N, C-alpha and C positions, 0 to 999 in steps of 0.2 A: 438393686440398692445402690445409692451413691457410695463412692469410695469413703472409707472411714477417715475421720479427721486424724491428721498426724499430730502426735502429742506436742503441745506447745505452739501450734499454729492455728490460725483462724481461716476457715473456709472462705474462698473467694466468692464474690457476687456471681449469681446466675441471672442473666438478663435476656429473657425472650422478648422479641420485638415482633409486632404484628405484620411486618412487611411495609414496603413503600415509605420507609423512614425518611424524613427530610435530611438532605445531604448538603445543601448549599445555603439556603436562607434560614438562618436560626436553627441549626441542627442540634437541638437540645439533647436528644437521646445519645447521639454519637459523641457529643462533647462531654456529657456526663460520664460516659464510659471511659473516654480518654483521661478525664480528670481522676477517676478512680484508679486508673492504671499508672498514674504518675505524671500526667501532663507532658511537659517538654522532655522528661526523662523516660517516657513510656516506650516499650518495645511491644509492638502488636503483630501477632501472626494471624494471617487470613487464610481461611480454608474455603475456596470457591467451588468445591466438588459438586454441590447440588446444581450449580448452573452449568449449562453447556455452551455458554457464550465465552469465547476465548479471552475477552478483555475484562471479565468481571474482577479477577484478582487485581489486575493493574489499576482498574478504576478505584477500587477500595484503597489500594496503596496511596493513590493521589489524594483521596478524601482524607485519610488519616494524616498524611503529611500536611495538608492544608489546615488540619486541626491542631498541628503543632507537636506531633510525636517525634521522638528521636529516631525511631526506625519502624517501618512497616514492611512486612515481608509476606508475599502471597506464596503459598505452597500449592503448586499445580498438581494436586492429587487426582488422578483420573482413573486409577485402577487399584486393585488391592495390593499389588506389588509396590506401588508408590506409597500406600498407606502403612507399609512396613519398613520404609527407608529410615535408616539410622540418622541420617543428616536432618531429615524432617523432624524426627522426635527431638533431636538436639536443639533445633531451632525453637520448638515449642518450649523446651526447658529453659531457654534464655528469655522467654517472653513474660511480660506482666499481664497481658491480656490476649485472649484468643477470640477471633471473630469468625463466625460461620455464616456464609451468605445464603441467600434464598435460591430457589429452584425446585428441584424434585426431591422430596424427602426420602423416597425409596432409593433413588440413586445414591443419596448420602448414606443411608443405612446399609445398603448392600455392599458399598465400597469400604466404608469405615468399620462396620461392625466386627468386633473381635480382633481388630488389628492393633499394632503397637501404637499407632496414632490415637485410636480411640481410648486405649488404656491410659495413654499419657494425658489426654484431656481430662479424664476422670480423676486421675491421681493429682495432677497439677491443680485442679480446682479445689481439691481437698486440702492442698498445701497453700492456698491463698491466691492462686492465679484466677483472674476474673474471666468469665465466659460470657460472650454476647452472641446471639444468633438471631437473624431476621428471617421471617417466613419459614422456609424449610428448616433453617437453623434454629428457629424457636420450637417448632414441632418436635424435633428430635431430642430436646431437653428431657421430655417425659420418659418414664419407663415404658408406658403404653402410649405409643405414638399414633396419632390420627393420620391416616394416609388418604382418606377419601370418604365419601358418604353423601347423604341427601341434603339438598337445600330445603329451606323452609323453617317452620316453627315446631311442627308436631313430630316427636321422636317415633321411630319405627323399629321393628325387629331387625331389619337389615339396613338401618340408617347410618351405620358407620363402619369403616374398615380400619383395623388396628394392626400394628406391627411393633416389634421391639424397638425402642429408641436407645439413646445413650444412658438413660437412667440417672442424669444429674439430679433429678428429683423424682421420688417414687410416689409422692402424694398427689401431684398435679397431673392432669391430662390437658394439653394445651392445643388450642386451635388459633389460627391467624387469619388475617383479612376478614375479620369476623362479621361485622355488620355489613361491610361492603359486598360480601358474597353470601349473605343470608345463611349463616352456618349454625344457628341455634339448634336446629333439629339434630344435627349429627353430634354436637357436644352433649346434648341431653341423652342421646342414645348411648354415648360412651360411658357416662356416669351411671346409667341404669344397670350396667353389668355388675357394679360393685360400689356400694355407697361409701367405701373408704376413700374413693377418689374425689378430688375437688376439680371442677372444670374451670379453666380460664379461657375466655374468648377475647382475644386481643384485636382491637381495631387497628387499622393501618396507622402508621406514624405514632404508635403507642407502645409502651414497654412496661414490663414489671421488673423493677430492680429488687431482686430477692437477696436480702442480706444474709449473713452467716447466722443471724438470730431467727431466721425463717419468717421474717416479716418483710413484705414487699411494699414498695411505694410506686405509684403510677406516675409515669412521665410521658409527655407527648400531647398531641392535639385531639385525640379521641378518648375512648373509655375502655375499661376492662369489665367484661361481664363475668362475675364469679357465680358458679353454680355449686351449692353445697347440699349434697343429698344425704348427709349423715343422719338426719332425723326423718328420712323417708319412711312412711308407714307401709307402702306397698309399691313394688315394681313388678309389672307383668311380663318382663323380658323372658323369664324361664318358660312360661306357658303360651307365649304369643305365637300365632300362626305366622308362617313365612311372609314377610312384607307388611304385617299388620301394624296399625298404630298401637302405641304403648300407653298403659295407664301408669302414671307416676304421681303418688299422693304425698303431699307435704314436702315439696322441694323448696329450698330457700335460694333466693337469688339476690345479688347485689350488683349495682352499677357504679363503678368508681372512676371518676375523672382525675385529671392531673392533680397530684398532691394527696390523693386518697391512699389509705394504707390498710393492709389486711394481714392478720396474724394467721399463718398457715396451721400452726399447732393448735391454737385455741379455736380456729375457724370463726374469728370475729373481726368485723371491720373496726378500725380504730378511729374514733372521732375525737379530735382535740384541736 
């Protein structure tokens, strides 16, 4: 479950990005994140843990400085000892926004899970600090995080691998690089386990800006595929043979491009 709201505060935005976000030419997603965080007064902390490239943190520092922030600090968290460092937690506490880079989401979860840094991210978001994550940093937003699975369209009994995520949202299960890597089957497989979940498939350079009212707005050059299984009449997941194709009856899907909005609580696309 997400950390409970602190009395008198408003939860910060949660912004999963589908990966490969535009960073130089008209970087709408990153610019909107910076604006939410305070623009020229913003302090952004960057967590490059999912990436094993040594310059990922420094690269995003430069990107955020180019976008006009007051301070951008990469925290080179490479093991669980780092993720419990008091000075790193204190830096997060001084931040208006937290940005988690792409890479390997299992590397991210196995290093951060249960640490002081992970606890701080959850608590700070509940207190109003904005969170944005791209690719692996988007996947880990979910309570049930997709770590792998089948390509294609047809969901199968073994079509998705799941692991615990940060749980900044417990209603959504999020996949990224969605159309570019043909990941509809694994997202359908994920929601077939429990119709409580809403599946979000994020195209590259596309983000869901999830506000404190639990309504998200689409930003970027692609689209978000929303899978709502709440009215499903039948899922064959429980009785399917190993590796078999699944039967899913009465699944609802939406495709939302830039400016599209969706109410997570009512499970309705907003048309206005």
